[in-house]
C-alpha positions in Angstrom: 121.1 80.4 104.6 120.9 79.6 108.3 119.4 76.4 109.6 116.5 78.3 111.1 115.6 80.0 107.8 116.0 76.7 106.0 113.6 75.1 108.5 110.9 77.8 108.0 111.2 77.6 104.2 110.9 73.9 104.3 107.8 74.1 106.4 106.3 76.7 104.2 107.0 74.6 101.1 105.4 71.5 102.7 102.3 73.5 103.8 101.9 75.0 100.3 102.2 71.7 98.6 99.6 70.0 100.9 97.2 72.9 100.3 97.6 72.9 96.5 97.2 69.1 96.4 94.0 69.4 98.3 92.8 72.2 96.1 93.6 70.3 92.9 92.4 66.9 93.9 95.7 65.4 92.7 99.3 65.6 93.7 101.0 68.9 93.1 104.7 69.1 93.7 106.5 72.2 94.7 110.3 72.6 95.1 113.2 75.0 94.8 112.1 77.5 97.5 113.2 81.1 97.3 112.9 83.3 100.4 110.9 86.5 99.7 111.5 87.9 103.1 108.0 88.0 104.6 106.9 90.9 106.9 108.3 89.8 110.2 105.0 88.1 111.0 105.1 85.6 108.1 107.3 83.4 105.9 106.9 84.1 102.2 108.3 81.7 99.7 108.4 81.5 95.9 108.4 77.9 94.7 108.5 76.1 91.4 105.7 73.7 90.4 106.2 70.2 89.1 103.1 68.6 87.8 100.6 71.5 87.5 96.9 70.5 87.2 95.9 74.1 88.2 97.4 75.7 85.1 98.7 78.8 87.0 102.2 79.2 85.6 105.5 77.7 86.6 105.9 79.3 90.0 103.7 80.3 93.0 104.1 82.3 96.1 103.3 80.6 99.5 102.7 82.7 102.6 102.5 81.1 106.0 101.7 83.1 109.1 104.2 82.8 112.0 103.1 81.5 115.4 101.9 84.5 117.5 101.0 86.7 114.5 97.5 88.2 114.7 94.8 86.3 112.8 92.5 89.3 112.0 94.8 90.8 109.3 95.3 87.4 107.7 91.5 86.8 107.5 91.1 90.2 105.9 93.8 89.3 103.5 92.0 86.1 102.5 88.8 87.9 102.0 90.5 90.7 100.0 92.3 88.2 97.7 89.1 86.2 97.2 87.2 89.3 96.3 89.9 90.7 94.0 90.5 87.4 92.3 86.8 87.3 91.2 87.2 90.6 89.3 87.8 90.8 85.6 91.6 90.3 84.9 92.0 93.8 83.6 90.7 95.2 86.9 92.3 92.8 89.3 94.7 94.9 91.4 97.2 92.2 92.3 98.0 88.4 92.4 95.4 85.8 92.1 94.4 83.7 95.1 95.0 80.0 94.3 94.3 78.4 97.7 93.8 79.4 101.3 93.6 77.6 104.7 92.2 79.9 107.4 92.9 77.5 110.2 96.5 76.7 109.3 96.9 80.3 108.1 98.3 79.6 104.7 97.9 81.4 101.4 99.1 80.4 97.9 99.1 83.1 95.3 100.0 83.4 91.6 103.5 84.7 91.2 103.8 88.2 89.8 107.4 87.7 88.8 110.2 90.2 89.3 109.1 93.2 87.2 110.1 96.7 88.4 109.3 98.3 91.7 107.6 101.6 91.8 110.4 102.9 94.0 112.9 102.2 91.2 110.8 104.1 88.7 110.3 107.1 90.9 114.0 107.4 91.6 114.9 107.6 87.9 114.4 110.4 85.4 111.2 112.5 85.2 109.8 110.5 82.2 110.1 107.2 84.1 108.6 108.7 87.2 105.7 110.2 85.1 105.0 106.8 83.5 105.1 105.2 87.0 102.6 107.5 88.7 100.3 107.5 85.6 100.2 103.7 85.7 99.6 103.9 89.4 96.7 106.2 89.1 95.2 104.2 86.3 95.4 101.0 88.2 93.7 102.5 91.2 91.0 103.9 89.0 90.4 100.6 87.3 90.2 98.8 90.7 87.8 101.4 92.1 85.6 101.5 89.0 85.3 97.7 89.0 84.4 97.4 92.7 81.8 100.1 93.2 78.7 98.5 94.8 80.6 95.3 95.8 80.8 96.0 99.6 78.2 93.4 100.5 80.1 90.7 98.6 83.3 91.6 100.3 81.6 91.6 103.8 80.2 88.1 103.0 83.6 86.8 102.1 85.0 88.3 105.3 82.3 86.6 107.4 83.0 83.4 105.6 86.7 83.6 106.4 86.1 84.3 110.0 83.5 81.5 110.2 86.1 78.9 109.3 88.2 79.7 112.4 87.6 79.9 116.1 88.5 83.6 116.0 85.2 85.5 116.1 87.3 88.6 117.1 87.5 92.1 115.9 88.1 91.1 112.3 85.2 93.2 111.3 87.0 96.3 112.5 88.9 98.3 109.9 92.2 98.6 111.7 93.4 101.5 109.5 90.3 103.5 110.4 90.9 102.7 114.1 94.5 103.9 113.9 93.4 107.1 112.1 90.8 107.7 114.7 93.3 107.2 117.5 95.7 109.7 115.9 92.8 112.2 115.5 91.8 111.8 119.1 95.4 112.3 120.2 95.8 115.5 118.2 95.5 118.0 121.1 98.1 116.0 123.1 100.5 115.9 120.2 100.4 119.6 119.4 100.8 120.4 123.1 104.1 118.6 122.9 105.0 120.9 120.0 104.1 124.0 122.0 101.2 125.1 119.8 97.4 125.0 119.8 95.5 122.7 117.5 94.1 124.7 114.6 90.3 124.3 114.5 90.5 123.9 110.8 93.1 121.1 111.1 90.9 119.4 113.7 87.9 119.6 111.3 90.0 118.2 108.4 91.0 115.2 110.6 87.4 114.5 111.5 86.3 114.7 107.9 89.2 112.4 106.9 88.2 109.8 109.4 84.7 110.0 108.1 85.9 108.8 104.7 86.5 105.2 106.1 82.8 104.7 106.9 81.2 107.0 104.4 82.1 109.3 101.5 80.6 109.5 98.0 83.4 107.5 96.2 83.1 104.1 98.0 85.1 101.3 96.5 87.5 98.4 97.4 91.0 99.1 98.6 94.0 96.9 99.6 94.7 99.9 102.0 98.5 100.1 101.9 98.8 101.2 98.3 102.2 103.0 98.7 105.3 102.7 96.5 106.8 99.9 98.5 103.9 97.6 97.7 103.7 98.2 94.0 105.3 96.1 91.2 105.1 96.8 87.5 105.1 93.7 85.3 103.7 92.9 81.8 100.2 93.2 83.2 100.8 96.7 84.6 100.7 97.9 88.2 100.2 95.2 90.8 99.4 95.9 94.5 100.9 93.4 96.8 99.6 93.9 100.4 96.0 93.0 101.3 96.2 92.6 105.1 93.9 95.5 105.7 91.7 95.3 102.7 88.4 97.2 103.1 85.8 99.3 101.4 86.1 103.0 101.9 86.1 106.3 100.0 88.5 106.0 97.0 90.0 109.5 97.7 91.9 107.8 100.6 93.9 105.7 98.1 94.6 108.6 95.8 95.7 110.8 98.7 97.8 108.0 100.1 99.7 107.9 96.8 100.1 111.6 96.7 101.6 111.6 100.3 103.9 108.7 99.9 105.5 109.0 96.4 107.6 112.2 96.8 110.0 110.7 99.3 111.4 108.4 96.5 111.7 111.0 93.7 115.1 111.4 92.0 116.8 114.7 92.1 115.6 115.7 88.6 111.9 115.1 89.5 111.7 116.8 92.9 111.0 120.3 91.4 108.2 118.8 89.2 106.4 117.0 92.0 103.2 119.0 91.3 103.2 117.9 87.7 103.5 114.3 88.8 100.6 114.7 91.3 98.4 116.0 88.4 99.4 113.1 86.2 98.5 110.6 89.0 95.1 112.2 89.7 94.2 112.7 86.1 95.0 109.0 85.3 92.8 107.9 88.1 90.0 110.3 87.2 90.0 109.1 83.6 89.1 105.6 84.8 86.3 106.6 87.3 84.6 109.6 85.8 82.0 107.5 84.1 80.8 106.3 87.5 81.3 109.6 89.3 80.5 112.4 86.8 81.1 115.1 89.3 84.8 114.3 89.2 85.1 115.7 85.7 85.5 119.1 87.4 88.3 119.6 89.9 85.8 121.0 92.4 84.2 117.6 92.9 87.5 116.2 94.1 89.2 119.0 95.9 87.5 118.6 99.3 87.8 114.8 99.8 91.4 114.8 98.6 92.3 117.5 101.0 90.5 115.7 103.9 92.3 112.4 103.0 95.6 114.0 102.4 95.5 115.9 105.7 94.6 112.7 107.6 97.5 110.7 106.1 100.1 113.5 106.8 98.7 113.7 110.3 98.9 109.9 110.8 102.5 109.7 109.7 103.3 112.6 112.1 101.5 110.8 114.9 103.5 107.7 114.3 106.9 109.4 114.3 106.2 111.6 117.3 104.0 109.4 119.5 105.3 106.0 118.2 103.6 102.8 117.0 102.3 101.6 113.6 100.0 98.8 114.7 102.6 96.2 114.0 102.6 96.7 110.3 105.4 98.1 108.0 103.3 100.8 106.4 104.5 102.6 103.3 103.1 105.7 105.0 105.4 105.2 108.0 108.8 107.0 108.1 111.4 107.5 110.7 112.9 110.4 108.7 111.8 113.8 110.2 112.6 115.5 106.9 110.1 113.4 105.0 107.3 114.4 107.5 108.3 118.1 107.2 108.1 117.8 103.4 104.7 116.3 103.6 103.4 119.2 105.6 105.0 121.6 103.1 103.4 119.7 100.2 100.0 119.8 101.9 100.3 123.5 102.3 101.1 123.8 98.6 98.1 121.7 97.7 95.8 123.9 99.8 97.1 127.1 98.3 96.6 125.6 94.8 92.8 125.6 95.5 92.9 128.9 97.4 92.4 127.3 100.8 94.6 129.7 102.7 93.3 128.6 106.2 94.5 125.0 105.7 97.7 126.2 104.1 98.5 128.3 107.2 97.7 125.5 109.5 99.9 123.1 107.6 102.8 125.6 107.6 102.4 126.2 111.3 102.7 122.4 111.9 105.8 122.3 109.7 107.5 125.1 111.7 106.5 123.6 115.0 107.8 120.2 114.1 111.1 121.6 112.7 111.6 123.5 116.0 110.7 120.3 118.0 113.2 118.2 116.1 116.1 120.5 115.2 116.2 123.6 117.4 
């Protein structure tokens, strides 16, 4: 461990201890810091607890934002964790918020432990991958079902978090929606670089996909980046670990995000059965939400929003690799591997054909061919 890293860990430990002591009203000792890596914009530490008046287990996770890191995602993260922590434990999508300081930009969370990462499960045999995606879909569904109608509560928590700082900035803006809109608006320029015209059908799908952030019939809470890199499976099931862009939006965006991001991690034995895994994920999700959204008992009720959302995510990952930029966040959706993006367009074409949407399938195939020529010919 370098002296610089040791310094940051020590500072995070001291900050977390002070915050927990203030929260408990009596001294809370933390020690034995373990560097969890952070995101490049924060220091994240697992620490042991000594005297523990909070009764939250033997370890906690402390996150301290680095100097210069933007405040808006942190405030959304605070609001997201506060909102999710208030949910019933069986519906809670991730760690519990124990304490937060918006001014000093510190979070203390319950420790999820080590568990197994979703990436590990996907890379193993088909049965493991199937269990993983089914648990993933189920966890998304439970979260969505538990949060329908809670948008005003989340917005109030977000305003509260902002009000405790001097940053009355654009925290109210959904940064993911803004990135998606920018990618949609740059569509004509991107396809011009590929030497083709933008399919009117593809353009319409992108507009419909962007509309799912502000509208849609399946509105619920989302941590936003619900890809394999941010999922841990422990004794309590699937846990989502990144809340920096938490928001309310159409739940089909989360389901489609999973469908777009998981195939890149499949082991060789599972690649040919990707479609089976997709069905397992969607069916597990639908089983949890069909009581709230009865129209989803039929595939027809889900086909259109899923295709809108899926097309948007495939487009955004393409925009990032061709035009550059990710908004300063290490998204699970982002890839620098051209082959992954080509496969996403092929998978989208397959999904469109499955529901007899030949026009979208042709547009996706045309994009795949143009990108292959752009990168490899």
